[in-house]
N, C-alpha and C positions, 0 to 999 in steps of 0.2 A: 488059398492064395490071395495075395493082395494085388489089387490092380494098381498099377502106377499110372498116375495121370500125367500126361505130357503137357507141354506148354500149349499145345494145340487144343487141348480139351477145356481150357479156362474160358469163362465167358468174356466176351469183349464188351468193354464199357465205352459207349460212345459219348463224347463230350460235344455239346452243342456250342459251337464257337461263332454263332451268328449274332450273339449279343455284342453290340458295338459300344464301347465306352467313349465318353466325350470329356473334353477339358472344360466344358461350360461351368460346372460348379466351382472349379478352382479359379477360373477367370472371374466369375461373379464375386467370389470372396475377396480376391485381390482388388477388384474395383471398389467394393464396399469399404475395404480397409483404407484405400487411397482417399475416398470421399470423406471418411471420418477424420483422417489425418489433416486434410485440407481444411475441414471445418474447424478443427482445433486451432490450427495456425491462424486462420482468419479471425477467429474469436479473440485470440490473444492480441492480434494487431489492431483490430477495430474497437476493442474494449479494453484498453490498457488499465493496469492497476491504479494509475493516478486518478482515474475517474471514480474509484471506490473510496476516496479520501473523504471523511466526514468533515462537517464544519468545525467540530471540536478538535479534530486533528489539525486543521488549518489555523485555528486560534492558538493551539499549543505551539505550532511552528512559529507564529508571529511573536509570541511571548519569548520564546527561546532566542529568536533573531534579535529582538530588542535588548534582552539581557546581555547577549554576547557583544553586540555593538556598543552598548553603554559601558561594559567592563573594559573595553579596549581604548576608549577615548574620553578626554575631558569635555570635548565639544558635544553639542547636541547630536543625537543619533542621525544617521543619514536618512534621506526621505524614504528610502525603501523599507524602513522599520518603524517610522513615526509619521504621523500626519503633518501636513503643512501647517505652520503656525503653532507647532507643538511647544508648549511652555514647559521647559525642563524643571522649573521650580515646582510645578504641579504634577510631575511624573510620579508613578508609583514608587520608584526607587528614592527619589528626593524626599518624599514624605516620610520615609522610614529611616533613611541613612544620611540625611543632610545633604544629599546631592554629591558628596565626594565619594564616588564609587569607582572612578576610573583607576585601572590598574589593580583593583581588588578582585578577588575570586567571587563572581556572581554565579549562583547556581539556582536554577528553578527546581524546587523540590516537589511541588504539587500544583496541579491545575485541575480544578473541578467546577461544577455548576456553570459550565459555559452556556450562556443564554443568548440566542440570536434574535434580533428584532429588526428585520429588513437588512439595512446596511450598517447597523450598529450591533455591537455585542458587548457582553460583560462576562468576566470570568473571575472566580476566586483563585488567586495565585499566591502560593507561598514561596518566597525566595530566601536564600541564605547568602549573606555577604560576609565573607570571612568567618563563616560558621554560625553567624547570628541569624536565626530564622524569623521572618515576619510575614504574616498573611495580609493581603490587601485585595480590594476589588479593582480589577484593571478594566479600562474602557478601550474598545477597539472599533475601528471602522473598516468597511470593505473598500479596497482600492483595486479595482479590476477583479481579478479572481483570487486575490490574496487579502489577508487581514493585516492591518497595521495598528500599532498602539497609538492611542490618542488621549487627550484630556477630557 
């Protein structure tokens, strides 16, 4: 004969429920994530990308501003792009294209070998006026935190 075991004969498994769980690890992780997020935002605000601009980038911007200003007017360029007392007949554009560049398509095709010496700089610039390319050495001076074209 087989004995049938009833429900009363099974061993009772006791579960120890005295182990208390806490939210501390989850709260600590959330605080850590918040601190990292705040650090990232502060880093972006306090160290903007503009401060990562090199002198070569600033010189290139000055050359482009001068070429754009000179291509739109027959007058000497505004003070924001050329130094005070700028002699248009000695400008990099006048030397190559006879000074008559207003209204023509002026395109800066290459800027290299930018060399800075204190508040003065030189760069080899290749420009194209109406498709005709000519290289020249451009002189620039620092005006505040910007560079401007000078003779």
